[in-house]
SETOR-864587 format. One record per residue: residue in one letter; y, z, x of N, C-alpha, C in turn. Coordinates in nm, 3 decimals, padded with zeros to 5 digits, m for minus. Atoms other than C-alpha are relative to their C-alpha. Last residue first. Layout:
pt zadren = A ny = Y nz = Z nx = X cay = Y caz = Z cax = X cy = Y cz = Z cx = X;
...
# end
This chain:
pt zadren = R ny = 00.135 nz = m00.054 nx = m00.037 cay = m03.037 caz = 01.227 cax = 00.969 cy = m00.081 cz = 00.027 cx = m00.120;
pt zadren = V ny = 00.048 nz = m00.088 nx = 00.103 cay = m02.743 caz = 00.993 cax = 00.906 cy = m00.140 cz = 00.046 cx = 00.039;
pt zadren = K ny = 00.130 nz = 00.037 nx = 00.060 cay = m02.607 caz = 00.850 cax = 01.224 cy = m00.034 cz = 00.096 cx = m00.108;
pt zadren = K ny = 00.082 nz = m00.114 nx = 00.042 cay = m02.241 caz = 00.875 cax = 01.323 cy = m00.127 cz = m00.054 cx = m00.067;
pt zadren = D ny = 00.113 nz = m00.013 nx = m00.090 cay = m02.101 caz = 00.578 cax = 01.511 cy = m00.096 cz = 00.109 cx = m00.043;
pt zadren = T ny = 00.001 nz = m00.114 nx = m00.087 cay = m01.865 caz = 00.490 cax = 01.231 cy = m00.129 cz = 00.007 cx = 00.085;
pt zadren = E ny = 00.132 nz = m00.048 nx = m00.027 cay = m01.797 caz = 00.154 cax = 01.076 cy = 00.011 cz = 00.120 cx = 00.090;
pt zadren = V ny = 00.022 nz = m00.038 nx = m00.140 cay = m01.447 caz = 00.106 cax = 00.948 cy = m00.143 cz = 00.054 cx = 00.011;
pt zadren = I ny = 00.060 nz = m00.136 nx = m00.016 cay = m01.427 caz = m00.074 cax = 00.616 cy = m00.025 cz = 00.021 cx = 00.147;
pt zadren = F ny = m00.096 nz = m00.087 nx = m00.073 cay = m01.184 caz = m00.370 cax = 00.600 cy = m00.054 cz = 00.144 cx = 00.012;
pt zadren = K ny = m00.072 nz = 00.067 nx = m00.109 cay = m01.430 caz = m00.647 cax = 00.508 cy = 00.088 cz = 00.091 cx = 00.082;
pt zadren = E ny = 00.063 nz = m00.039 nx = m00.130 cay = m01.663 caz = m00.422 cax = 00.306 cy = 00.081 cz = m00.057 cx = 00.119;
pt zadren = F ny = m00.051 nz = m00.126 nx = m00.045 cay = m01.430 caz = m00.445 cax = 00.001 cy = m00.054 cz = 00.039 cx = 00.135;
pt zadren = P ny = 00.090 nz = m00.112 nx = 00.038 cay = m01.501 caz = m00.812 cax = m00.037 cy = 00.045 cz = 00.130 cx = 00.060;
pt zadren = Q ny = 00.088 nz = m00.042 nx = m00.104 cay = m01.188 caz = m01.033 cax = 00.000 cy = m00.100 cz = 00.108 cx = m00.047;
pt zadren = G ny = 00.119 nz = 00.082 nx = 00.018 cay = m00.986 caz = m01.226 cax = m00.256 cy = m00.107 cz = 00.031 cx = 00.105;
pt zadren = L ny = 00.016 nz = 00.076 nx = m00.124 cay = m00.666 caz = m01.070 cax = m00.123 cy = m00.121 cz = m00.091 cx = m00.013;
pt zadren = V ny = m00.117 nz = 00.090 nx = m00.014 cay = m00.577 caz = m00.951 cax = m00.476 cy = m00.015 cz = m00.091 cx = 00.123;
pt zadren = A ny = 00.009 nz = 00.098 nx = 00.105 cay = m00.927 caz = m00.810 cax = m00.519 cy = 00.114 cz = m00.101 cx = 00.011;
pt zadren = C ny = 00.105 nz = 00.099 nx = m00.041 cay = m00.914 caz = m00.639 cax = m00.181 cy = m00.010 cz = m00.108 cx = m00.104;
pt zadren = I ny = m00.062 nz = 00.079 nx = m00.113 cay = m00.586 caz = m00.466 cax = m00.277 cy = m00.100 cz = m00.110 cx = 00.041;
pt zadren = A ny = m00.104 nz = 00.089 nx = 00.054 cay = m00.732 caz = m00.357 cax = m00.613 cy = 00.059 cz = m00.089 cx = 00.107;
pt zadren = L ny = 00.074 nz = 00.106 nx = 00.068 cay = m01.046 caz = m00.215 cax = m00.442 cy = 00.101 cz = m00.101 cx = m00.062;
pt zadren = Y ny = 00.065 nz = 00.085 nx = m00.101 cay = m00.831 caz = m00.016 cax = m00.201 cy = m00.069 cz = m00.121 cx = m00.069;
pt zadren = E ny = m00.108 nz = 00.079 nx = m00.065 cay = m00.611 caz = 00.115 cax = m00.483 cy = m00.061 cz = m00.095 cx = 00.102;
pt zadren = N ny = m00.043 nz = 00.099 nx = 00.098 cay = m00.917 caz = 00.223 cax = m00.684 cy = 00.112 cz = m00.083 cx = 00.057;
pt zadren = I ny = 00.096 nz = 00.106 nx = 00.009 cay = m01.062 caz = 00.393 cax = m00.370 cy = 00.041 cz = m00.108 cx = m00.104;
pt zadren = E ny = 00.114 nz = m00.038 nx = 00.093 cay = m00.752 caz = 00.594 cax = m00.308 cy = m00.086 cz = m00.124 cx = m00.016;
pt zadren = C ny = 00.038 nz = 00.102 nx = 00.098 cay = m00.547 caz = 00.502 cax = m00.001 cy = m00.115 cz = 00.043 cx = m00.086;
pt zadren = K ny = 00.146 nz = 00.030 nx = 00.015 cay = m00.403 caz = 00.806 cax = 00.164 cy = m00.019 cz = m00.106 cx = m00.100;
pt zadren = K ny = 00.061 nz = m00.047 nx = 00.128 cay = m00.034 caz = 00.773 cax = 00.222 cy = m00.143 cz = m00.034 cx = m00.001;
pt zadren = K ny = m00.077 nz = m00.117 nx = 00.035 cay = 00.173 caz = 00.735 cax = 00.540 cy = m00.048 cz = 00.057 cx = m00.132;
pt zadren = N ny = 00.078 nz = m00.119 nx = m00.022 cay = m00.069 caz = 00.495 cax = 00.707 cy = 00.077 cz = 00.129 cx = m00.024;
pt zadren = N ny = m00.063 nz = m00.065 nx = m00.116 cay = 00.189 caz = 00.212 cax = 00.718 cy = m00.065 cz = 00.142 cx = 00.033;
pt zadren = L ny = 00.006 nz = 00.094 nx = m00.109 cay = m00.015 caz = m00.006 cax = 00.482 cy = 00.059 cz = 00.059 cx = 00.131;
pt zadren = I ny = 00.143 nz = 00.020 nx = m00.031 cay = m00.066 caz = 00.286 cax = 00.242 cy = m00.012 cz = m00.083 cx = 00.129;
pt zadren = K ny = 00.047 nz = m00.125 nx = m00.065 cay = 00.303 caz = 00.378 cax = 00.255 cy = m00.142 cz = m00.010 cx = 00.038;
pt zadren = S ny = m00.063 nz = m00.010 nx = m00.134 cay = 00.408 caz = 00.020 cax = 00.186 cy = m00.049 cz = 00.121 cx = 00.073;
pt zadren = L ny = 00.068 nz = 00.100 nx = m00.083 cay = 00.161 caz = 00.001 cax = m00.101 cy = 00.052 cz = 00.001 cx = 00.139;
pt zadren = A ny = 00.139 nz = m00.052 nx = m00.034 cay = 00.292 caz = 00.325 cax = m00.248 cy = m00.071 cz = m00.096 cx = 00.085;
pt zadren = V ny = m00.017 nz = m00.116 nx = m00.089 cay = 00.656 caz = 00.204 cax = m00.231 cy = m00.139 cz = 00.052 cx = 00.044;
pt zadren = E ny = m00.037 nz = 00.052 nx = m00.130 cay = 00.572 caz = m00.139 cax = m00.375 cy = 00.014 cz = 00.112 cx = 00.097;
pt zadren = S ny = m00.144 nz = 00.010 nx = m00.019 cay = 00.394 caz = 00.030 cax = m00.671 cy = 00.027 cz = m00.049 cx = 00.143;
pt zadren = I ny = m00.043 nz = m00.113 nx = m00.088 cay = 00.025 caz = m00.047 cax = m00.706 cy = 00.149 cz = m00.017 cx = 00.026;
pt zadren = G ny = m00.042 nz = m00.114 nx = 00.080 cay = m00.061 caz = m00.261 cax = m01.007 cy = 00.036 cz = 00.123 cx = 00.081;
pt zadren = S ny = 00.091 nz = m00.115 nx = m00.012 cay = m00.272 caz = m00.495 cax = m00.794 cy = 00.040 cz = 00.116 cx = m00.089;
pt zadren = I ny = 00.130 nz = 00.043 nx = 00.049 cay = m00.091 caz = m00.816 cax = m00.900 cy = m00.096 cz = 00.116 cx = m00.004;
pt zadren = Q ny = m00.005 nz = 00.045 nx = 00.142 cay = 00.264 caz = m00.678 cax = m00.869 cy = m00.140 cz = m00.028 cx = m00.057;
pt zadren = S ny = m00.034 nz = m00.115 nx = 00.086 cay = 00.198 caz = m00.483 cax = m00.548 cy = m00.005 cz = m00.042 cx = m00.148;
pt zadren = I ny = 00.117 nz = m00.084 nx = 00.008 cay = 00.026 caz = m00.773 cax = m00.380 cy = 00.019 cz = 00.116 cx = m00.091;
pt zadren = Y ny = 00.100 nz = 00.067 nx = 00.078 cay = 00.319 caz = m00.995 cax = m00.471 cy = m00.125 cz = 00.080 cx = m00.014;
pt zadren = K ny = m00.046 nz = 00.002 nx = 00.136 cay = 00.575 caz = m00.749 cax = m00.341 cy = m00.101 cz = m00.066 cx = m00.092;
pt zadren = Q ny = 00.036 nz = m00.129 nx = 00.059 cay = 00.371 caz = m00.696 cax = m00.024 cy = 00.045 cz = 00.008 cx = m00.147;
pt zadren = K ny = m00.100 nz = m00.107 nx = m00.011 cay = 00.405 caz = m01.062 cax = 00.049 cy = m00.042 cz = 00.126 cx = m00.066;
pt zadren = L ny = m00.031 nz = m00.070 nx = 00.128 cay = 00.114 caz = m01.295 cax = 00.096 cy = 00.102 cz = 00.107 cx = 00.032;
pt zadren = G ny = m00.133 nz = 00.035 nx = 00.045 cay = 00.129 caz = m01.521 cax = 00.404 cy = 00.041 cz = 00.070 cx = m00.131;
pt zadren = S ny = 00.012 nz = 00.064 nx = 00.132 cay = m00.248 caz = m01.495 cax = 00.451 cy = 00.137 cz = m00.049 cx = m00.051;
pt zadren = E ny = 00.057 nz = 00.134 nx = m00.014 cay = m00.204 caz = m01.433 cax = 00.823 cy = m00.010 cz = m00.075 cx = m00.132;
pt zadren = R ny = m00.097 nz = 00.084 nx = m00.078 cay = 00.025 caz = m01.133 cax = 00.764 cy = m00.048 cz = m00.141 cx = 00.004;
pt zadren = I ny = m00.115 nz = 00.023 nx = 00.089 cay = m00.205 caz = m00.988 cax = 00.498 cy = 00.100 cz = m00.089 cx = 00.068;
pt zadren = F ny = 00.039 nz = 00.095 nx = 00.100 cay = m00.508 caz = m01.035 cax = 00.724 cy = 00.113 cz = m00.031 cx = m00.098;
pt zadren = A ny = 00.004 nz = 00.129 nx = m00.067 cay = m00.328 caz = m00.866 cax = 01.014 cy = m00.041 cz = m00.108 cx = m00.103;
pt zadren = N ny = m00.138 nz = 00.051 nx = m00.023 cay = m00.236 caz = m00.573 cax = 00.789 cy = 00.000 cz = m00.139 cx = 00.066;
pt zadren = L ny = m00.057 nz = 00.029 nx = 00.127 cay = m00.598 caz = m00.528 cax = 00.679 cy = 00.139 cz = m00.058 cx = 00.012;
pt zadren = K ny = 00.066 nz = 00.122 nx = 00.051 cay = m00.735 caz = m00.555 cax = 01.029 cy = 00.057 cz = m00.042 cx = m00.134;
pt zadren = E ny = m00.040 nz = 00.106 nx = m00.091 cay = m00.486 caz = m00.295 cax = 01.160 cy = m00.053 cz = m00.137 cx = m00.046;
pt zadren = L ny = m00.130 nz = 00.047 nx = 00.042 cay = m00.545 caz = m00.079 cax = 00.854 cy = 00.054 cz = m00.112 cx = 00.088;
pt zadren = D ny = m00.062 nz = 00.050 nx = m00.121 cay = m00.917 caz = m00.056 cax = 00.917 cy = 00.133 cz = m00.061 cx = m00.032;
pt zadren = M ny = m00.057 nz = 00.129 nx = 00.012 cay = m01.028 caz = 00.153 cax = 00.624 cy = 00.070 cz = m00.037 cx = 00.126;
# end
């Protein structure tokens, strides 16, 4: 997950962490830790955050240079 891109989107959207927390069902503390890279973001949390933001989950995924063989 590209936290820099996610945080920038949240800032630009004007949404508050408290609102995202309430709608997503993620506690404010957990959301803050996720956004500050102090807690691993579980897939269900990530999907909930994307849903609140109205964005597809692919938007904040980090592409890697590794090729599958």
